[in-house]
N, C-alpha and C positions, 0 to 999 in steps of 0.2 A: 504494500500500500504506500502510495506517495504522500509525503508530508508537504504541506504548503510552506513556502518560505516566508519567514516573518520579515516585515518591513518596519524598521525602527525610525522614529523621527530624529531630526538633527539634535533636538533638545535632549532626547534620551541618550543618544550617542555621546553628547558632550558631558552629560551628567556622569555616565559610566567612565568615560575617559578621564575626567577630573578625579574621580575616586581612585582610579588606577594610578594616576600621577602622584597622588598623596601617599600611596603605598602603605596605608594603614591595614589593608587586607591584601592578600595575594590575588592574582588573576583567577586562580581556581575558586577561591572563596567568593569573589565577585561574580564569577560565572554561575555558581550555585545560587547565589542570591537573586540574580537577574535572569536566570535561565538562558545563559549564553555560553559559548565555548570560550575557553581562555585565550585561544588564538585570536578570536574576533576582538576581544577586549584589548589584547596587545596591539592589534592593528589600529584600533581607534586611538589608543594611547600614543602610538607613533605619529599618527596623522595630526593629533592635537599638538604634539611637540614640534613637528615640522611646520605647521601652519600658524603657530602662536606669534611669530614675528610679524606676520601680515596684519595683525590687529593694531600694531603700533606704528604702521606706516603712515606717513603724512597723507591726508586726503588729496592734496593738490598733486602729489606724485602720481596717484592713480588717474587723475584727470589729465595730466600731461601725457601719460602713457596712452590713454584713450584717444586724445587728440592726435597724437603721433600716428597711431594705428589708422585713424580715419584718413589722415593725409596720405599714408602709404597706399591704402585701398584706392583712393582717388587717383593717385599716380599710376597704379596698376591698370585702372580703367582707361586712363588716357593713353598709356603705352599700348594696350590692346587695340584701341581704336586706330592709333597710328600704324600699327603693324598690319591691320586689315586693309587700311588705305594703301599702304605700300605694296601689299600683295596684289591688290586690284590694279594698281598702276604698273607693276611688273608684268602682270598677265597681259596688259594692253601692248606692251613693248615686245613681248614674246610672239605675238600674232603676226 
């Protein structure tokens, strides 16, 4: 018989990961308490540790990254249009 996979909310994952970071209980003890496998808890703990620095990034830094990304996509669009135009012109000269 197949068991349905549980989907946990981000809040639940954060709660469990924070408890794992505190290390008051082992991953096995937390697993028994929350009905999770200890490997899953360790993965969430690692994700929390890896992503924690992002919380303290300056908001304008994210905005700068997004604006730069927008500029790059616009440039890609222009370059694609120029390439298509050049292909069309090259095809006229080949005939």
